[in-house]
N, C-alpha and C positions, 0 to 999 in steps of 0.2 A: 437114025442111031444116035446122032448128037443130041437131038431133041429129047429122046428117052433118057440119055445120060444126064442132061441138064435137069430133067424132071426128078430123077432119082436123087441128085445132089440137093435140090431144093427141099425135097421130101425129108431127106436126112437131117438137114438143119432145122426144119420145122419140128421134127420129132425131138431133136436134141434140146431145142428151146423149150418145148412144152414139158419135156421131162425135167429140166432144170427148174422151171416154174413150179411144177407139181411137187418136186422134191422140197423146194423152199417152203411151199405152202403146207406140206405135210409136217415139216419140222416145226412150223409155227403153231399148228393146231395140236401138236403133241405137248405144248406147254400147259402146265397145270393151271386151271382157273381158280384163284383163291375165293373161297366162300366162307363168310363169317356169320355166326349165329349167336355168339355170346357177347353181352355188353360188359365192358370193363372200364375202370376209371381211366380217363384220358387227360383230365386237368382238375386242379383244385383251386378255388378262389376263396379268399378270406375277407371277412369284415371284422370289426372289433369283437363282435359277440357270436358270429356264426361261421361255419365252414360249409362251402358249397362244392359238392362232388359232381363233376360232369362226366357222364359215361357215354361211350360210343362203341360200336361194334369193333371187336378186336382191340379195344382201348386205344384206337388211333383215329385221327381225323384225316379224311382223304379229300382230294380235289373232286368236286362233284357233290352228289346228294349224300347227306349223313343224317340218320336218325340219332337224336341225342336224348339222354335222360339226366335229370338233375335231382339230387338228394341234398336236403339242407339239414345240418346238424348243429345243435347247441354246443359251443366250445367248452363250456364248463361241465355239463352232464354227459356230453357226447351222444345224447339221444336225438333221434330223428325228429325234426320239427314238422308238425302237421299244420296245414292251413297257410303255409307260406305262399306269397305271391311273388313271382319272378318274371321280369322282362329283361331281355338281353339283346345286345347288338354286337355282331361280329364286325370288326374294323380291320382293314388292311392298311398298314402304314408303308407307303412306298418311298421312292426316292424323293428327297427334299421334303420329307414329312407329308407328302400328298396322301390324303385319306380317301378311302372308298369302302363300300360295304358289299353285301351279297344277299341273295334271297335267304330268308329265314323266318321262322315263326316267332314274332317278337314277344307275345304274351304266352308263356308256357302253360300247358294244359295239365291240370292235376288228374292223375290216374289213381282213383280211390282204391281200386282192387289190388294194385301192386304197390301203392303208396310211394309214388314218385311223380315228378313233373316231367312232361315229355314235349318234344318239339322237333324241329329239323333245322339244318343249315346247309346251304349249297355253296361250297367254297369254289370261287371262280379261278383261283390260282393256288399253286402249292407254295409253301414257304421257300424262299431262296434269297440270294444276295440282293435282289432288287426289291424285296418287300417282306414284311412279316405280318402275322395276324395276332389279334388280341380279342378277348371277350370283355365286354363291359356289361355288368349286371346290376340291375336295381332290385333290391330285396326288401319286401315288406313283411314284417312279422309283428302281429298284435298292434298294427297301426304305426309302427316305427319303420322308417325307410332308411336303408343304408346302401352303400355302393361298393362294388368290388371290381377290380380289373386284373387280368392275367394274360400274359402272352401265351399263345398256343402254337404248336407245330402242325402244319398241314402237309401231308405227303402225297406223292403222285399216286393216282389210282391205277393199279395193275390189272384190274378186271375190266375188259373192254365192254362187257355187258352193262356197265354202269357209267358209260361215257356221257359227256355233256358237250354242248356247243353254245356259243353266244353269237349274236348277229344283229344287224340293223334291219328292221322291217321296212316295208314300203310306205309305212305311215311315219317313218323317221323316228321310231322309238326303238330302244335297245331291248332285246329279248334274250332269255336263256331257256334252253330245253335241257333237262337233266333226266337220264334214265334212272328209275328207282327199282324196278323188278322186271324180270327175274334176275337174281344174281347168277344162277347157273341154269340156263335154259335146257330143255329136253328136246329130242327129236319129236316133232309133232306140234300140236297147237299149244301155245303158251299165252298166259295173260300178260300183256305188256303194259307197264305202268310208267308214267313220266310226269314230271312237273314242268309247267310253263309259267314263266315269270316275266313281267314287264317292268321297266325302270320308271321310277317316279322321283321327284325332287323332295327332299326333306331336310329340315334344319336341325342339327343336333349340337348339343353343348357337351363338351367333355374336357378332359384335363389339358388338352392342347389349346384350349380357348374355344371360341365360337367358330364353328366350321360348317359349311354347307356342302353336302355331297349326295348323290342319288342313292335311293334305296329301291328295293324291288317289291312288287306286289304280285300275288297270284293272278294270272291272266284269267278273266272270267268269260265263259261261254264260247270259247274257241273250239275249232275242230282241227285235228291233225290227221290228214289223209296219209295212209301208209301204203308203200309199195316195196316190199322186201325183195332183194336180189342177191345172187351170188356173183360178185364182180370178177372173180378169178377168170383168166383166159380159158382155163380148162373147163369152167362151169358154164360159159356162154352167157352170163348175166341172166340166168333163168330166174323166174319168180316161183311162187307157190300159191295154191288155192286156199280158200277159207280164211283169209285175213280180214281184220275188222279195224276201221278207223278209230282213232282215240278221241273220246269225248269226256267232258268233265263230270266227275262224281261229286257226291255230297261233301267229301272231305277235302275238295279242292284239287285233287290230283286228276290226271287224265288216264283213262284206261281203254285198251282195245285188245286185239288178239293178233298174234303173229304165228304163222305156221312155218317152222323150220323143217324142211324135208330131209335134211342131213346135217351132220356136224361140219364146221368149217367157217370160213370168212363170209359174213353176210353184211350187206349194207341196208340200213333202214332209210329208204328214201321218203321224204316228207313233203307235203304241201300244207302250209298253215293258213287257215281262214279265220277271220274274226267273226263276231256275232252276226254281222250283216252278210256273211258269205264272201267277203272280199279277200282275195289272196294277198297275204302279207309277205310270204317268202315261199320259195320252192318252185320246181319245174317238173314237168312230166318226163318220165323216163321212157325211151323208146321200147317197144315190145319185141324188137328184133332179137333173135337168138344168134349170138356172136361168138361161136367157138374159136379159140385162138386169139381173141381180142379182148382186152380188158373192158368191162362193161361201163357204160356211162352212168353218172350219178346225178341226182337232183342237186340243185344249188343249196338245198337244205337237207342234210343227211347226217346219220351217225353210223360209224362202222362198229360192228360187234364181232365176237369170236368165241366159239365154244367147241 
């Protein structure tokens, strides 16, 4: 009798714990995931003769991956300038004027169909009391080179489907992985796009004087093995079928497939391999079904929510 009573008490507390966990979990997934599709002006840079409008989704720069568009205007005529060449460097000015940068496309690409320059930037930190961001741009129009600089605000990314992570690989190099798409996943198979960037040294001269700090290059020829799981105790850390590892495409990004069998908290567990197939980061996740226990994660992972 006492044994049965003890069993019932334990069962009650397990049920209460699972219910609370599930309640918190459901409250979290009820949050609306922000999805942006319109480019709006986020910053304006000025030279003596030209204005440079920088556009981003929602008119805001976010921590993580950002597509950006540039439009160059003549200050006198206010007409859009065709054939302008633009290179830019995002710079973070930290405590004691310490400088750093982040992954970005330095030479902007001209989109002739829509008449703008396009590229990307992956901000590694948001703007805060410990550091601010600035754009430095070199503009070439009709062979004349001019420079512009403007502070910009970078905000926290609220969409977990666009998370990013930075880490030291086993080759002693710094890496960044940033999710690019989808902004809003669906239940079922989704094309998963990410950027992988490695850190290089580069010497840059700017208004603070000559300074040396690392920049990032697109990592070439890597593979990102994917094992998605639902780590919530109520989900048992289960996976899903028909997933595909991420490999590099012609545009430099990495693309694979992830199958979300239901909405909720998911963890994208990764193992990153270089061109020679050597593991640079990541660990295998156990296949055990663990109801009531939070699932284990790879040492290299990103949490998403939809």
